[in-house]
C-alpha positions in Angstrom: -8.1 8.2 -28.2 -7.0 8.3 -24.5 -5.5 4.8 -24.7 -3.5 5.9 -27.7 -2.2 9.0 -25.9 -1.4 6.9 -22.8 0.4 4.3 -25.0 2.6 7.0 -26.5 3.3 8.4 -23.0 4.3 4.9 -21.7 6.7 4.4 -24.7 8.3 7.8 -24.1 8.9 7.2 -20.4 10.3 3.7 -21.1 12.8 5.3 -23.5 14.1 7.8 -20.9 17.2 7.1 -18.7 16.2 6.5 -15.0 17.7 9.8 -13.8 15.5 11.7 -16.2 12.5 9.6 -15.1 13.2 10.7 -11.6 13.5 14.4 -12.6 10.2 14.2 -14.5 8.5 12.6 -11.6 9.8 15.3 -9.1 8.5 17.9 -11.5 5.0 16.2 -11.7 5.0 16.0 -7.9 5.9 19.7 -7.7 2.9 20.6 -9.9 0.6 18.3 -8.0 1.6 19.6 -4.5 2.7 23.2 -5.0 0.7 24.4 -8.1 -2.5 22.3 -8.1 -2.1 22.0 -4.2 -4.1 18.8 -4.2 -5.3 18.2 -0.6 -2.3 20.2 0.5 -4.1 21.9 3.5 -5.3 18.4 4.7 -1.8 16.9 4.3 -0.3 19.6 6.5 -3.0 19.3 9.1 -2.9 15.5 9.3 0.8 15.3 9.6 0.9 18.0 12.3 -1.8 16.2 14.3 -0.3 12.8 13.9 3.4 13.8 14.7 3.2 16.9 16.9 6.8 16.5 17.9 7.8 17.8 14.4 8.8 21.4 13.9 7.0 23.5 11.3 10.1 23.4 9.0 10.2 19.6 9.3 6.5 19.3 8.5 7.0 21.4 5.4 10.0 19.4 4.2 8.1 16.1 4.7 5.0 17.3 2.8 7.0 18.7 0.0 9.1 15.6 -0.3 6.0 13.5 -0.1 4.4 15.2 -3.1 7.7 14.8 -5.1 7.9 11.1 -4.3 4.3 10.5 -5.3 5.1 12.1 -8.7 8.2 9.9 -9.0 6.2 6.8 -8.0 3.9 7.1 -10.9 6.5 7.6 -13.6 8.9 5.1 -12.0 6.1 2.4 -12.0 5.8 2.9 -15.8 9.6 2.6 -16.3 10.1 -0.4 -14.2 7.1 -2.2 -15.6 8.2 -1.8 -19.1 11.8 -2.9 -18.2 10.7 -6.2 -16.7 11.1 -8.0 -13.4 14.9 -8.4 -13.8 15.3 -4.7 -13.6 13.1 -4.5 -10.5 15.1 -7.3 -8.9 18.3 -5.5 -9.4 16.8 -2.3 -7.8 15.2 -3.9 -4.7 17.2 -5.2 -1.7 15.0 -7.7 0.4 15.4 -8.0 4.1 13.5 -10.7 6.0 12.6 -13.2 3.3 12.8 -15.9 5.9 9.5 -14.6 7.4 7.7 -15.3 4.2 9.2 -18.8 4.1 8.2 -19.5 7.6 4.7 -18.5 6.8 4.5 -20.5 3.6 5.7 -23.6 5.4 2.4 -23.8 7.2 0.7 -24.5 3.9 -2.2 -22.0 4.4 -1.0 -19.3 2.2 0.3 -15.9 3.2 -1.5 -12.6 3.7 1.0 -9.8 3.0 0.0 -6.7 4.9 1.2 -3.4 3.5 0.4 0.3 3.0 1.1 3.2 0.7 4.7 3.4 1.8 7.6 4.0 -0.6 6.9 2.9 -4.2 4.2 0.3 -3.2 3.5 -0.4 -6.9 6.9 -2.2 -7.1 6.4 -4.5 -4.2 4.3 -7.1 -5.9 6.9 -7.2 -8.7 9.7 -7.4 -6.3 8.0 -10.4 -4.6 7.4 -12.1 -7.8 11.1 -11.9 -8.7 11.8 -14.3 -5.8 9.6 -17.0 -7.5 6.5 -16.5 -5.4 3.0 -16.4 -6.9 1.2 -13.3 -5.6 -2.3 -11.9 -5.9 -2.7 -8.2 -5.0 -6.0 -6.7 -4.1 -6.4 -3.4 -5.9 -9.1 -0.8 -6.5 -10.5 -0.8 -10.0 -9.9 2.7 -11.7 -13.2 4.2 -12.7 -12.0 5.3 -16.2 -12.0 2.1 -18.2 -9.3 3.1 -20.6 -6.9 4.1 -17.8 -7.8 1.0 -16.0 -6.8 -1.2 -18.9 -3.5 0.5 -19.4 -2.6 0.2 -15.7 -3.6 -3.4 -15.6 -1.3 -4.1 -18.6 1.6 -2.4 -16.9 1.0 -4.3 -13.8 0.9 -7.7 -15.5 3.9 -9.9 -15.1 4.6 -13.6 -14.6 3.6 -14.7 -11.2 1.4 -11.7 -10.6 -2.4 -11.5 -10.4 -4.3 -8.3 -9.5 -7.8 -8.8 -8.1 -10.5 -6.1 -8.2 -13.6 -8.1 -9.1 -16.8 -8.4 -7.0 -15.7 -11.9 -6.0 -12.3 -10.7 -4.7 -12.8 -12.3 -1.2 -13.5 -15.7 -2.7 -10.6 -15.3 -5.2 -8.2 -14.5 -2.3 -9.3 -17.6 -0.4 -8.7 -19.7 -3.5 -5.2 -18.3 -3.8 -4.5 -19.0 -0.1 -5.6 -22.6 -0.6 -3.0 -22.9 -3.3 -0.4 -21.7 -0.7 0.2 -18.4 -2.6 0.7 -14.8 -1.3 -2.2 -12.4 -1.2 -1.3 -8.8 -0.7 -3.6 -6.3 0.9 -3.3 -2.5 1.5 -5.2 -1.4 4.6 -4.3 2.2 5.1 -7.2 3.8 3.2 -10.3 5.3 4.7 -13.5 3.2 4.7 -17.1 4.2 5.1 -18.7 3.6 8.5 -20.7 0.6 7.1 -17.6 -1.1 5.7 -15.0 -0.6 8.4 -14.2 -0.8 12.0 -12.6 2.1 14.0 -9.1 1.5 15.3 -6.4 3.8 16.6 -4.0 5.3 13.9 -1.7 7.9 15.2 -3.9 8.5 18.2 -7.2 9.0 16.3 -10.0 6.6 15.3 -9.5 5.6 11.7 -12.1 3.6 9.9 -10.3 0.6 8.6 -11.3 -2.5 6.6 -11.8 -5.7 8.7 -11.3 -7.8 5.6 -7.7 -8.9 6.4 -8.7 -10.1 9.8 -11.8 -11.9 8.4 -9.7 -13.6 5.7 -6.9 -14.6 8.2 -9.4 -16.0 10.7 -11.3 -18.1 8.0 -8.3 -19.3 6.1 -5.9 -19.6 9.1 -3.2 -18.0 6.9 -0.7 -15.9 8.9 -0.3 -12.2 8.2 3.1 -10.9 7.3 3.8 -7.1 7.3 5.9 -6.0 4.4 6.8 -2.5 3.3 9.1 -1.1 0.5 11.1 2.0 1.2 13.0 4.3 -1.1 16.7 4.3 -0.2 18.6 7.6 0.1 21.3 6.6 -2.3 18.9 5.1 -4.9 17.0 1.9 -5.2 14.7 0.3 -2.6 14.6 -2.0 0.3 11.7 -4.4 0.9 11.5 -5.0 4.7 9.5 -8.1 5.7 8.5 -8.6 9.3 7.8 -11.6 11.4 4.3 -13.2 10.9 1.2 -12.4 12.9 -0.9 -15.3 14.0 -4.5 -15.5 12.7 -7.3 -14.2 14.9 -9.0 -16.9 17.0 -12.3 -16.3 15.1 -14.3 -13.8 13.2 -16.0 -12.3 16.3 -16.2 -8.5 16.5 -13.7 -8.4 19.5 -11.1 -10.7 17.7 -11.5 -8.8 14.4 -11.1 -5.5 16.1 -8.0 -6.6 18.1 -6.3 -8.0 14.9 -7.2 -4.9 12.8 -5.6 -2.8 15.5 -2.4 -4.8 15.4 -2.3 -4.5 11.6 -2.9 -0.8 11.7 -0.2 -0.4 14.3 2.2 -2.2 11.9 1.3 0.4 9.2 1.8 3.3 11.7 5.3 2.0 12.6 6.1 1.8 8.9 5.0 5.4 8.3 6.9 6.6 11.4 10.1 5.1 9.9 9.8 7.3 6.8 6.9 9.8 7.1 7.9 11.5 3.8 7.1 8.3 1.9 3.5 8.0 3.0 0.4 9.5 1.3 -0.4 12.3 3.8 -2.8 13.9 1.3 -5.2 10.9 1.6 -8.1 11.8 3.9 -7.4 8.8 6.1 -9.6 10.1 9.0 -12.5 11.3 6.7 -15.0 8.9 8.3 -15.7 9.9 11.9 -17.3 7.9 14.6 -20.6 9.2 15.9 -20.9 9.6 19.6 -22.9 6.9 21.2 -22.9 4.9 17.9 -21.5 1.5 17.2 -18.4 3.0 15.6 -17.2 4.5 18.9 -18.0 1.3 20.8 -15.8 -0.7 18.3 -13.0 1.8 18.6 -13.0 1.5 22.4 -13.4 -2.3 22.6 
């Protein structure tokens, strides 16, 4: 029943003109942030703490815009996915493609580092339009019906989405084929899964998986973020490659993860209204005297 309802909704969104899609998304974001007030208190607190130079009016504007953008992202993802890669290609300007090329020339594959900036769902599609094969690591949605629908929307030529238990091995296989593997690293991890690095001046528990994978495969890491442009459309900005860590030792892993996290912070500072401030990024806290604090300070 749920899949049927979702199917009707997708067909309806696909039929709408893009300006109406944007209006619908903004309304959904308004309901999400101002009516349901989903994590609204946390969003304000995290932004104020992270960027204390902002005035109260600026904080309010950023948070309200952020909720509207998140609503737009979801509806927009449906619209672009049903319209195909050609429509995505026309909407996304790419800057720095030479950095992907320089990384691929090494023959070890490319690890694309990104975060929940802009409409991040469009980035794999935008990359695939340039003829690259890309595997993106995603979290599986708990509701199976919703997961199937989202997987179908994400499926396009040249794109593979990895969410299996063997995701690490699958990523290494893709890198050996000199393909691109995309990883998002700006989500909170449990103390057992992550390492603590600095993010906006506070210890944030972060996955070390990207550093491990780069060290083992010798694939360089290329930061890439997609931003919403003020006049419409998007710009995908690709940055110079980062060399793999020397090894998978705790110190090398920590140092690399800190560099990757700094790249995310720089991207968020460039467009704070386009990041997910409602996400409880600093939920996992280090315990004084425990390994987590030592890893953060190392």
